[in-house]
C-alpha positions as CSV (number, residue, x, y, z in Angstrom):
1,M,-16.3,4.8,-8.3
2,K,-15.7,7.9,-10.4
3,S,-15.2,7.7,-14.1
4,T,-12.2,9.7,-15.6
5,G,-13.5,9.4,-19.1
6,I,-10.1,8.1,-20.2
7,V,-10.0,4.9,-22.3
8,R,-6.8,3.0,-23.0
9,R,-6.3,-0.2,-25.0
10,V,-4.4,-3.3,-23.8
11,D,-1.3,-3.9,-25.9
12,E,0.0,-7.3,-27.2
13,L,1.8,-7.9,-23.9
14,G,-1.3,-7.2,-21.8
15,R,-0.1,-3.7,-20.7
16,I,-1.9,-0.5,-20.4
17,V,-0.5,3.0,-19.9
18,I,-1.7,5.1,-16.9
19,P,-2.1,8.6,-18.2
20,I,0.4,11.2,-16.9
21,E,-2.4,13.3,-15.5
22,L,-3.5,10.5,-13.2
23,R,0.1,9.6,-12.2
24,N,0.7,13.2,-11.3
25,K,-2.5,13.5,-9.3
26,L,-1.8,10.3,-7.4
27,K,1.9,11.0,-7.1
28,I,2.9,7.7,-8.8
29,E,6.5,7.8,-9.9
30,V,8.5,5.5,-12.3
31,K,9.2,2.2,-10.5
32,D,6.5,2.8,-7.8
33,P,4.8,-0.5,-6.8
34,I,1.1,-0.7,-7.7
35,E,-1.3,-3.2,-6.1
36,I,-4.0,-4.8,-8.2
37,Y,-7.4,-5.7,-6.8
38,V,-10.4,-7.4,-8.3
39,D,-13.9,-6.4,-7.3
40,G,-16.5,-8.3,-9.2
41,S,-15.8,-7.4,-12.9
42,S,-13.7,-4.4,-12.0
43,I,-9.9,-4.2,-11.8
44,I,-8.7,-1.7,-9.2
45,L,-5.1,-0.3,-9.2
46,K,-3.8,1.3,-6.1
47,K,-0.4,2.8,-5.2
48,F,1.2,0.3,-2.9
49,Q,1.9,1.5,0.7
50,E,3.6,-0.7,3.2
51,D,1.5,-1.0,6.3
52,C,1.7,-2.3,9.9
53,V,0.9,-6.0,10.3
54,F,-1.1,-5.2,13.5
55,C,-3.0,-1.9,12.9
56,G,-2.7,-1.2,9.2
57,S,-1.0,2.2,9.7
58,T,1.3,3.3,6.9
59,K,3.2,5.9,9.0
60,K,6.7,5.2,10.4
61,V,6.7,1.5,9.4
62,V,9.9,-0.5,10.0
63,D,10.8,-4.1,9.2
64,Y,11.2,-6.4,12.2
65,K,12.1,-10.0,11.4
66,G,10.3,-9.9,8.1
67,K,7.2,-8.2,9.5
68,L,6.3,-4.5,9.1
69,I,5.4,-2.8,12.3
70,C,4.6,0.9,12.9
71,S,6.4,2.8,15.7
72,K,3.2,3.0,17.8
73,C,2.6,-0.8,17.8
74,M,6.3,-1.3,18.5
75,E,6.0,0.9,21.6
76,N,2.9,-1.0,22.7
77,I,4.8,-4.3,22.3
78,A,7.7,-3.0,24.2
79,S,5.5,-1.8,27.1
80,M,3.7,-5.2,27.2
81,N,7.1,-6.9,27.3
82,N,8.2,-4.6,30.2
83,N,5.0,-5.4,32.1
84,L,5.6,-9.2,31.7
85,K,9.2,-8.7,33.1
86,D,7.8,-6.9,36.1
87,E,5.5,-9.8,37.0
């Protein structure tokens, strides 16, 4: 983990401000969802990206019956389904 040298204080409501330099660098916009992880005594913030339930890809993800599936896995499922119909 690389230190930025930036220190922020937690306010009365438990909030911290992510400096604009870091938000710009990581392309974090207002209202973007942020994931929070705990690793030992460290808190890790990560820009949230929706990912495929099967392979973890974040590219071309669509919602199918409440599950996120990428187009590649969707194609694989469709071909498996076609193979089952042929049998």
